N, C-alpha and C positions, 0 to 999 in steps of 0.2 A: 647256584648263588642263593643266599639266604632271602627270607621275605622282607627282613628288615633293611637289607642291601637295595632290593627291589623298590621298596618305598622310597628310600633315600633318593635313588636314581630318578624316580618320578617327580620327587619334589624337585630335584635340580632341573629337569626338564621343564616344569611348570613355571619356575620362577625364572628360566632363560627366557621363554615365550612371553612372560611378564615384562622382564628388562627390556626387550625388543619393542613390544607396545608401548610401554611408558616413554622410550625414548623417541618414537615416532610421534607420540600425543604430544611431546613437549615441542619437538620441530613444527608441528602443524600450529600449534598455539602461537610460537614466535612468528610464523610466516603470514598467518591470515590476519587481516585486519578485524579489528572490533565490529562483529554485525551489530546492525541495529535491531532493536526489538520490532517484528512485524506488527504491523497494524491490524485495526479489526479487520475480519473476512468480509468482503463484499462480494456475494454471489447472487444478488437479487438483479431485477431490472433497471433499478437505479440505485445511486449511493445512498446508503442510511446512516444519519446521525451516529456518532460514537463518542464515548467519553474522552475528556471530562465534559460534562454538561454544566450549565450555570447553575451555582448553588441556590437552592430554592426549597422551600417548606411552605406547604398549603394546607390550609383548614380543610377538615374532613367535611363532606364526602370527597372533595375534590372536584376541580372545574377543568374540563378540557381547554377551554379557551385561555386559561390562564397559565397553561404549561410552556416552558420555553426548553427546547425547540417544540413547536406543536407536533403532535403525534400524527403520523401518515397512516392514513385509513382509506384514502379514495381509490388506491390502486389503479392508476390509469392505464397501466399496461394490461389488466385482465379484460379478456374479451368474453362476454355472456354468450351462451349457446342454448339458452332455454332449458338449464337442469332442472330449473324449479317453476317452470312454466305453469300459472294458475294456482300456485299453492299460496297458503297464508302462514306466516311465521309469526311467533310471538318471542321477543327477544327481552329477557330481564336485563337489567343495567345496559340497555341499548343506547343510552344517552352518549356514551363516551367509550374511548378505549377499544377493546376487543369487540364489545357490543355493538359499536357504532360501525366498524368496519365490516362486521358480519352483516349487519342490516342493509349496507351499501350493496355488497355481493350478491345477497340474496334478491335484492331487488334487480340488479343486473342480470340475474338468471331467471326473472320473471314472476318473482313472489311479492305479494303485498306483505307489509310488516307492520305489526303493532309493537311499539316500544314502551317497557315499563323502566320507570326511573323513580329515583327517590326524591330530590328536590332541585335537581340541576335543570331549571326551566331553559336557560340560555342554550346549553348543550344539547337538551332534548329538541329544541326548535331547530338547531342546526342539523342534526340529524335527520329530522323530519324533511327538511328541505332537500338534504342530499339524497334521500330514498326518493322523494318526489321528482328531481331532477333525472332519475333514471326511468321516468315514466310509470313508476307504481305508486299505488295508495299507501299511506302511513297514518296512522293515529298514535297518539302519545298519552301515555296513563301514569298519573303521578301518584306514587303510594309507597308502603313500605312491605316488602315481601315476606317479612318475617310475620305479618299478621294475616291469619286465615281469610277473613272477609274479604279483604283487600284482593287477594289473589283469585278469590271466587269472582269478584266483580270484574277483575281485568280480563279473564278468560271469557266471562259472559260477554262483556263489552266487544272482545274482538270477534267473537263469532256472530255477535248481532250487527256490527257495522262492517266487518269484512266478508261475512257470508259463511265461513267455516274456520276450522283449523287444522293445519296439517304439520307443522313443526313447532316444537317447544324447545327454545335455547335458555336453559338455566344458567345465569351468567353473573348475576349480581352477588356481590361479595363485600365483606368488611374484613379490613385487615390492619392491624397496627402491632408494633413489636413490643415486646416486654424483655429487657436485657437479662433481668434476673427472674427465675422462676417465681420468687416470693412477690414480685411486682406485679404479676397476672392477678388482678381482683376477680372477683366473683361476677361482677357487673360487666368488666371487660370480657371475660369468658363467656358470659351469658349472650353478650351482644354478638359476638363472633358466632356462636352456635345458632342463634336464632336466625341470623341473615343467612348464613352459608349451609345450614342442614335444614332447619324448618323451612326455609324460603323455597328450597328445590322440592322438598317433600311436598308442600302445600300446593306449588305451581304443578307439580307432575299429577297429583291426585285430582285436581279440579280440571286438568285438561285432558287426560285419559279418556273419560266419557265422550268426548268430541272427536276423538283421534280414530282413522279408520286405518284398515290395513295399508300398508306402505308408507304410514305415518311415522316420523321419528322424533326422539327427545335427544338432546346433545346437551350434556352437562359439562360446565368448565370446572376441570381439576386443577391440579398443578404439581409442579416438580417437587414441591414442598410435601405432597402427598405421597410422594416415592422415597424422597431421601431425608425427611425431616428438615427442620431448620430450627437451630438452638433458641433463637429469639422469637419465633413465631410458633410456638407450642401449641398454643388453641387453633391457630389457623393451619398448621400442618395437619392435626388432628382432624378438623373439618374437611380438609382435602382428600385425606386418606379415607375418610367416611364416604366422601362422594364417589370414590372410585369403587368402593364396596357397593354403594348403593346403585352404581350404575350397572354393574355385573349382576346384581341380585334382581333388579327390577328388569333388565333385560331378559332373565330367565322367566319372570312373573308375566311378562306382555308379549312373549314370542307367540303363543297361541292366537293372540289378536292381530298379528302381523305388523306389530308397532316394534321398530329397533330402537335400542337405546345404547349410546356409545358417549364417551367422553374425550375431550382433548386436554391435556395436561401441559400448558405452556411453563417454559422457564421465564426469565425475567423479560417484561414487555414494558416497553415506554407508554404508560397511561396514567391517568390521574390518581391511580390507587397507590403508587409507590412513592411520588413526591408528596402526598399528604400522610405517607407512612413513616417515612425515614427523616433522618436528620439532614440538614442541607449539604453537609460535607459528605454523605454518604450517597446523596441523591446524584451529586457531580460524578461519581464513579459507578453509577448503577449500571450492571451488566458487565462490567471490566472483567470479572473473574471467570465469565464462560470462555470455554474454546475459542469462540468467535470473537470474543473481547468487546462485545457490544450487546446491548438488549436488542430483542426484536421489536419491530415496528408492528402495531395491529394489522396492518394489511399483510403482513408476512404469516399471520396465524389465521385469518379469516378464510383461506380456501380450504383448511381442514374442514371447517364447519360445512361449506357448500359440498365437499365430498361426502361427509357423514350424512346430510340432509337429503342427497339427491339419490333416489332409488336406481337412477341410471349408473351410478358411481359405485354404490355400497349395499346393493341389495342383499348381499351374502354376510354382512359384517354386523354384528350387534354384541353387545357386552365387551366391546374393546376400548382400552385407554391409550390414546395415540399422544406419545410425549412430544414436544416441540421444545427443545431446550437450548439450542445453539451448540449441540455437540456434547459428547461425554468424554 
């Protein structure tokens, strides 16, 4: 039999298999009822809000008390076990969002906390009350992390009033979209870089002289630093830079016994996004993730406890931990 005949016979077989499967697929389509689109994934200790959210757009820098629904940060299911007993943490952007949730869990694990925030006095006071409700001390420090003198003062105040410093969480961020690359002005670009990169650099450099072996620095990165975002060119650039900064600084500080890691969240329901996006987009925030909803701050905060605690992560440094709701 010729090669051509062999080929034709194989084609006939393949097409016969195809016709058989096509017929079965059509029969199944007619027989089965239209399946409803599955809702958002709920795998936590309580049910979390899912899109659509109320349409809203808030002025920068965003106020947690004004967000609807209110972000969930208190993690009532989390049982503390002294993972951070006797430690002192400084959390930038600690008045709201991920920073507030981290501050509360740190306190529940036994740490005193210093909160750095830009201008959101009402949110900062609420975070202070939440930390103190856990039986720990809390101080709040208002200022701009883009300014080196403020970072120096914040670290000095933390050490003076709380006694020492063991954990730095670099979390403060500026984010606002630019749909067209040409719309990204130098002022916009500069504001993003000064907050997201200079702020982390300043705080880390001021904190390191006070950190002893066993201390930790945790930076907040982002999924945008991994995948990029077409409307967040500047923000993606800074978050990718934070990931590189984390890895480079971890190598630099390893001889001092200081671990440096980063958490890279996907969409999280915090004041950052309702003050960044248009109201229509806010209502669908997080809907495109595999879990079909954004994370709540209390779902992200345990990663910071894990990376801060030498009981949990003594052999981990220079790592980027993505928490993105599935790939």
